[in-house]
N, C-alpha and C positions, 0 to 999 in steps of 0.2 A: 923091339916089336911092340907096336901100339896096344895098350890094354884095351879091351872091350868095354863100351860105355856103360855106366850104371844108370838105368833108366828111372831109379828112384830120385835123382837129382836132376833138376831140369832148370836151366837158366830162363829168366823171364826178363822182358825189357820194359815193363811198364813205367819205370823211372828213367829209362835210357834218355840222356840229354836234358832231363828236367832242371838241373842246375847250371846249364851252360850260359844262361842270359848274363851280361855283365852288371845288371842291376839287381841288387840283393831283393828288392821287392818283388821284381819279376820271378825270381828263382822261387821265392816263397809261394807265390800265387800259383805257379805251375806244379809245384809239388804238392801243394793243397788238393788242387783239382785231380791230380792222378791217385793221390791218397783216397779220396772219396770213391774213385772208381774201383781201387783194389779192395776197399771195404765191401762195395756191393758185389763184387765178384766172390769174395770168400764168403759172404752171407748165403751165396746160392750154393756153396759146396757142402757137402756132408760134415756133420760134426765129427771130430776125432772120438774114437770109442773110449779113450781114457785120458784124462788130464789131471794130474795132481801136483801140488807143492808141499814141500816139507821143510821145516825149519831146521837149519844147522848150526848157526852161531850169531850172537849178538855182538856188534862191534862199534866201540865208541869212534865217532867221527866227527871232525871239526864242524860246527855250525856254519862258519863262514865258507865252507866248501859245499856242505849239503844244500843250504839255501841262500848262498851268495850274499847280496846286499839286502835282501828282502826281509830278513827276520828282524824283529825289534825286541830285545830282551838280552839279560845277562848271561844266559847260558852259553857257555863256550863249546860244548860237545852235545850231539844228539846220538841216539842209538839208531843204528841200521841193522836190519835183520837179514843175513844171507840165507837164501833158500835154494833148494835143488828142486828142478821140475822134471817130471816123468811124463812124457808124451807118446802115446801110441797112436799110429796112423795106418791107414790102408795104402799101399802102393804096389803096383804090378801084381794084384791079387794075393798079397801077402801082408800080414801084420808086421809092421817095423816098430823099433822102440828107440826112442830119442831121450838122451838125459842132457837137460841144459843146466849149466852151472853146478857140476858135481865137484865141490869144493873140498880138497884135502886140507881141512881146517889147521892141522898141527903144521904140515909143511909150509902152508901159506903164511903162517905167523913170522917167517923169515923175511917177509917183505919189509924193506928198510923203514918206512914210516912207522908201521905198526910195531916192529921190533924196538925202535926208539921209543915208542908211546909205552910199551910194556916195561921198559928199562927204568922208568920214572918211578915205578912201585918199590925199587931198591930191594931190600930184604923181604919185602912183602909181596914180591912179585907174583908168586903162585896164587896166594889169597886174592891180590888185587885182580888177577886175570879171571878167576871164579866169579868175583863180584862184577867187574865192569865189562867183561867179554865172556859171558857164560856160553858153553857149548850146549846145545839143545838136542843135537841129533847127529847121525852120521849117514853117509851116502849108502853104506853097507846096510844099515837098519832100515832105510827107506826101501832098499830093494827087497829086503826080506819081508817087510810089511806088505809089500805088494806081490809076494809070492813068486818073484823072478830070480833067476840066477845071473851071475855075471855075463856068461855067454849069450844071454837073451838080449844085450844091449848092442844095437847096430851102429849108433852114432853118438858122440858126445859133442857139445858145443858150448861156448861160452859167448855172451854178447861182446866181450872183449878180454884181453888177457891180463888185466890188472890182478896182481896178488896171486895168480894161478900157478900152481906146481902141478903139471900133468903126469909126472914120471910114475907115480903109483898107480895110476889108471891105465896107461899105455905101455909101461915098461921102459926101460933105458939102459944103455950100455951092455946090451944082451940079456939083461934080467927081463923075465915076463912080467907083464902088468895084470892088474885086477880084472880088467876087462879084456879078454882074449881076442875078441873080434872086432870091437869097436873102433871106428875111425873118427878122428877129430875134424870136424868141419870148422874152417876158419877162414875169414877174408884173407886174400893174399897181403893186402895192405897192412893188415893187424901182424901177420906172421913176419913180414919182412921188417916192420917197425920193431918188433920184439927182439930181432937179431941184432939191431944196430941202434940202441937207445941213446938219447941225449940226456944230460942231468936232469932236466925238468920232468922227464918221464921215468927216469931210472928209480926214483924213490918209491914208484908204485908197482913195479914189476918184481916178482920173486927171483932171486937170484939163482941161475941154473935150473929154473922151473922147467924149461924145455930140452935141456942138454941130454943128448945121447938118446933121444926118442927115435925109434926106427922111422925113417922117412916115409915108408910105406903105410904107416898109420895115420898120415896127415893128408888131408884132402884140402887144397887150396881153391877158394871160391873167387870169382873175379866179378861179383856182382850179385844181384837179388836171385835167390834160388828156391824153387819150389820143391817140397818133398811131398810126393803124391798130390792130392788136390786140397789139402786142408791145413798144410803148414807151409810157411815162407820164412826163410832167413833173408831179411831185408836189410840192405847196407843203409846205415845211418850214421855217418861219419860225424865227429865233433868231439864227443867225450875223448875218444882216441881216433886216430887216422883210420882205423880199419873197424871201427864199431859196427856191429850189425844187431838188429832185433829179431827176436823170435816170436813170429806171429802165428797164432793157432786159433782156428775156427772150433769152437767148443759148443757144448749143449746150452751154454749161458752166454752166447755171443762170441765175439772176437776178443782174445786176450793177447796183448802186445807186452814183451819182456825185454828190459835193457835197463842199464844204469845212467842213461842220458839225464834221466831225473829221478829223485829218490822217493816217489810215491805219488799217489793221486793229488795230493796238495800241489805239487810241483807242476802237475800238468792243468790244473784249474784253480790258480791262485786267487781268482775273484770269489770262488766259493769256499775259500779256506778260512778257518778260524784260528789258524796259528798267528800269533801277534806279527804284524807288519806285512804279510803277505798280500793281503787284499788291497791295503792301501799303496803299497809298492806298485802293484800292477796297475791300479787306477792312476797313479801320478806318472808312471813312466810308459804306460801302454803295452808292458810286457805281458804276453799271454801264457808264458812258460817261466819257470825258474830253473836255471841250469844247475846241474851237478858239476861244480867247478874246482876240482882239485888240480886238473892240469890245464884245462881250456886250450887243448891243442888247436882246435879250430872252433872258435866261439860262434861265429856267425852259422857255420854249418850246423853246430849242435842245435842252435836254436831252431833252424829249419827242421833239423831231423826230429825234434821233439813234436813239433807241430805235425809233421808227417806221421809219426807214431799215434798221436792221439787222434788224428783224422781216420787213419786205418782202423783203430780199435772202436771208435764210436763210443756212445754214452754206455756207462755201465749199467746192467740191469739191476744191480743192487742198490746203486745210488747214481741216478741219471745226471746229476750235477757234475759228475766225475767221469773221466773216460775209463775205458778197460785196461788202464796201464797197471800191469802186475809187475812192478819193478824187481829186479834180481836182488837188490838191496833196498828193503823197503823201510822207510821211516817209521820208528815205533815210539810208544812212550815208555819212559823209563823214571823211576822215582828219583833217582840221582841226578837226572838232568830235567828239572822242572820247567815248565812253560812251553814245551814242545810236544804237544798232543796232536797227532794227526787227526784231521776232521773225519777221514774216512780212510780205512785200509782193508786190503783183501784177506789178510791172515793166510793160513794154510788152506788149500783147495783140494776138494775131492770131487771129481766128476768122472762118472763111468767106473768100470771095474776092469783092472788090469788082467791080462791073460798071457800065458806063455806063448810066444810066437813059434811057428814052425821054424826048424832050422832051414836055412836056405844056402844058395851057392855063394861061394867066396865073393865078397864085395868088390867092386870094380870102379873104374874111374868114371866121373861124371861128366857129361857133355858140358863144355865151357868151364870145367874145373880140372885141376891137374893134381895128381898125386906127387907129392914133393920127391924130387930126386936130387 
């Protein structure tokens, strides 16, 4: 029997066919044009009543991945700061709550790349992790600070599934999860890719991170999806095949979150003071700097980053940079000298969270499928 549709999740076709042209330049031009249209549409939508981000953990990350060939300096690592995002929005006359990037920091540490990196500390592993990869907060603490309970969360999502272990949140193998009602919103391409990884991908996915999760907790999206009027999950392939961006109309303009780039400097390198970025952009014509640990689809990632920054528009805090609030944002760190971001958003607090009313059981979205 077909489940009733969930009116909260509505497919949109604003980018349908935008990447069909055989010439890459034509694809970029078309995506840029449609991104500007979405930007204007979202600016006419009401701001969400609550948007906040909170720091979870600082992670060492190779500079050659974070800033590709642009950086000029001896520092082999940078710090990226993983955050969780709490977004409340109105849909169908009710307040809904979305958590973006709720990382289970301890479980995610089993990701092969980072597990090998922590192993280089030898007998000083625990001390090294506290110094090099300090934990700054937890998803549970973020929820408590907001005055919310686990059952208040309607949806969780990640811009992509690198390093993520979702079993604690959703439950697995018959065990209940921390969030009793939440559904995971994920692009079908990302989910299918996670189930059948090749070696270049496998180093970045948490082993067993989705094993045993109840299929009814997974909602597969087949493209751009609107949540209410002010939130969009926008397909932005490149960093991974099923990458998507979380786009939110806030009281401070439009914020776009993903890991295609590691911060505002990556989206406006000509305005960057990080050594090498401006010169690299001027010499090559690159208008964005890819986060390139896997480069699954490099040209698509480049186009997606332009799409993201055009949808975001200029930041009200620093108009030289777009409103790109990366899920893993480049941050300064004394042990990694020479890589200080020109501008970063830090933790954000816009609006006041509220306990949503309990509603009917969640159902399947139009154009989306509950995994079976």
